[in-house]
N, C-alpha and C positions, 0 to 999 in steps of 0.2 A: 198877547196874547204868553200867557207863561214858560213855563220852566214847562214840554212833557216830559212825563214820568212816568219807566215801563221799566219791564222786564223781558233783558231777552236771552233767549235760553237759550245755549249755546250748541248746531246741531253736529253731533258726530264724535263729540269728545275725548273721549277715551279711544277712536279708533283720532288723529290729531295727536293725539299724544305718545300713540303707538307707532308711527310715521313719524314721526313730526322729530322724533327719541331726547327730547330737551333730554341738558344736563345741567349742575356743578359751571358756572365759568364759559356759559355760551356766553354769545350773540347772538341775538335769535329777537326779526323785523314780522310785527305782525301787521298786513300794509291795508285789512281793512277787518280797524280798532273795533268799531260796531259800541256795543254796552262794555268791550272790552271780557268777556269770561271766557275765549280761549288766550288771551294772551295772561290775565289771571290762575289757570290749569299753568304754559307753559311759564314764565313765570313762578310759580312750586314749584312743579320740578324741576325748576331748575337754582333753588332754593339752595345754596347761602349767595352768593353768587352772581348768574347768569343775569346778562340782561335784555330786555328788550326796550326794542321800537315801536313804537308804532304810531300810526298814518288813517288818518281818514280825515274825509273830504270833508265832512259835515262836522259845520261845530256842534257839533246836537251833541254826537255820536263823540265828541270830544271830552265837552262836557261831561258829562254822562260818564264813563271811563278816566279819566280822572279822578273824578269820583272813589270809581269801581280801584286801583290801581294806587289808590296814595297807598299803605298800609306799604309799599316795598319800597317807596323813596325815591333816589335816586339809582334804582334799577330798575325804574320803567320809562320814558322817557317815547312825551305827545311830542307827533309835529302835525298840522294841522297841511298836508298834503295831498296828493292821489297819491296813491302804487306805486301808478305807473313811473313816482316823480322819487322814486325810491336810493338809484343813483346820485341825484345832486343831494340828496337830506344823507346820505355816512361819507360822503364827501364832506359834506360841513362839517361832522360829526366826527372827520379824521378814522370813521373806519373801513378798516381796506375789505372785510368779506365778512359775512354773516356763515351760522353754524349751520343754518337755517330760516326759510321764512316762509308762510302766514299768509294763504289768501282765498279768503270768505268772499268769491264772488256776490255780484245784484247787485238790490235792493234790500233792507232789514224789515224788520221785527219790526221797527219804532220807527221808524219810518213812513213802511201802510197806517199801521196808527195814530199816529199823526194826521189828522185825518188834510187835517189844515198844512199843506204837506204837498198838498195834491196826485197823490200816487191811487190813490181810494175809492171810487167812485158811494163805497156806503154809505160816506154820505155826500152829501154838498159840498164846496169848497173851490179856491182859484187852481186853474190851468196850469199850474210851476211844476211841478213830477222835478226840479231838479237839486239831487243829491250834496250839492254848494251852494246853495240858493243866495248863496250875496257877488257868483260872477253866473254870467250867463247867459243864455236868451233863453228864457220858457215855454211849459210846449202849453203859452197863450199865442207866443208867441208863433211857434211856428205854424200851426192852425193859420196863424193869419196872413203868416210872408208868402209860400211854401202853394206851389201853383199847385194840378190836383198829377197834374205825374207822381211830380215828389215826394206827394202825402201818398201818391197809388202805392212809391214808389221801397218809405218808412213801413207802412204798415206789410208789405209782403216780404219788404226782406228781411225783416227784425220782426214783425208781429207769426211771419205764417197766416192771413187776414185772405181766408179765399176771397171774399167779396173785397178788395182792399181797392177797387176801380171805382166802383160803383157808390163804397164808403168816403173816399178821394172826393166825386165829385159832387158829393150832396150834401160835401163838407164846402164845399167852396161856390154854392148857391145857398149856401144861409148868410155864409157871414157876405152879401152883398144885404144881406135887408141888418145884419145884428151882426156882433162882435160874438163867437164860443170862450166866458171863458169862464166860468166851474167844471167844476169833474161831471154834475147831473144834469146840464147842460148837452153833453154831450157822446155821454151815453145814454139818454134817454136819446138825438137822432138817429144813435146806430141802430139801437133799436130797434125805431124805427125804418125803418134802410132795406133790413137782411133778411131774405126770407123765412117766417118761425121767428125772429128774434123777442115777437111776446111769448114764447109757448112752453108753461110753468113746467118748471123743475131743466131748465136745460141751462147747459150755463151761461154763465149773460157774456149776453155778441158783443160789449168789448168789451171783452176783459186782456186780448190779441190785444187787441187798438194802444189797447191804456200801456199793454208792455211794452210794443212797434215807440213809441212818442218814448217812453223811460228812457230805454236804449240807445234814443239815441239820440237826446235830452241830455242824458252825460258822457257820450260817446261809451259808453263800455264794453264796445265789442275791440276799436283802438285801442285805450286803455286793458286788453283781458291782453292783446296782442301782443306790446311792444311792453307789458311791466311782468306777463312772464319770460320774453326771452329773453328782458333787464335782467332781472330775473336768477336764471338759471350763471349768467356772465357775477351778480354777486355773490355764489356761493363757495366759501373754502374750502378745492379738497375732500369731502365723505361727508358735507354740508349741503340738507335734505329738505326743498322746497316738500309742499302742500300748497295741492289748489282744490276747493271744496266749490264745487259750481252751483246750480242753480233746476239752471236751463240745457235743450242739445242745441245751443247757436252757439253758448260760450267749451259747452265742452267739448263741443267734435273744435275751435277754436288751440285750446291748451293737448288734445290727443294727437294734434297733427304737431303740434311742434316737438311735444317728447318724442315721436316718432322721429322726427327728425334727429334731432339732438344728439336723439340715441342707436341711428345706425350708424355705422363697421364700413356700410360704402356702399358707396354711388358710380362705384362701370356698369355701361348697356350690361343685359345682366352674358351673351350669348359672348364677353369678353371670360377668353379665358378667368386670366390670372389679372386677379387687382394691378390696378394701373394708379385710386385715382390719391393712395396716402389717409381717407378720410378717415381721423379718428371721433369715436362717441365720447362728446362732453360727460352725459351721465350717464346711469343709468334706472331703468323703468318699475320699481321695489310694485310695484300693483301693474300689477298683466292684465286683473281682471279690474272696470268697474270697485267698489269698494262704496255699499249702500247700508243704509238705516233698517237698523235692525225690526223685528215687527212691536218690540214692544214701546222702544225707541219714537214713532212714528206712530201710538197709541198714546205717547203722550206726547212729541209736540205733531201733530201734521204735514208742520215744515220742514220737519224730515226730509219727508217722501217722494221730495226731489232730487236729495239734493245726492249728489259725487263724489266721491276726495277719487285725489291720482296725484299720490309722490312720485318722487325724487330724486333719486342721489346723485350728488354731483365724484366726474374721477378724475384721477392721481391728471394734472399735465404735468402736458410731455416736459 
């Protein structure tokens, strides 16, 4: 199949530039490169000599971003890697610290629009869902190998699916007769399984299960926890980390990590004098989560669920 052409609309573009504050001569990392939209804006704002390291686990996204960022020449260095591997990439490049880092989490528009990737049930396609199709088990592999307890845990934990147990048991029964291989097979099985699955106008009952499978297949939440924590350590004093989340599971992890790294004391509340000698590593810049304006949501519905949080690395002792 030929290369997928896509137009990626970068969410919260103005807000990213405001909170990341790129400047000439700075070194920045876009850990979720996607179509290269945010990276292009960062390179323009840090002209003439700012540099950007772009990471993505999806080879198709890297090819697209490479074309978008080609005019910036050697100022843009692109690598096939997960953002949780940023420390290793920077070590290979001999870069000691960053002036800024951006993470635009979750599935990208082009991955959803590339129906053959299996992220969506808008068309019939293999149940793949891997952001990096070169490695790891696919969604079909998970559905074939996991028992009903494990499937129910995945659907409940990563999709907050009310009917997780019922759907898991149905999948195990059906796969004894035939393997589940395509997106529409799974979507119709779920529609037939949950109460009210065929009620017109409701959100498709497979939506949460597809989200849960995607998160599990790509180990998204583990990478968020590791990548955000490691990203803070990669910042120079004054450097900034900006994270955009698209669902509450991601945002909770980001918010908790930021709050923990910004704490000034971990002593018991009853202790009259602080004795822990804990110093915060970061300052939280966004006291409230930043969301898209009504105008942006109207132009780009994907921005509706976007939540931006930003922090600044404090001077080291």
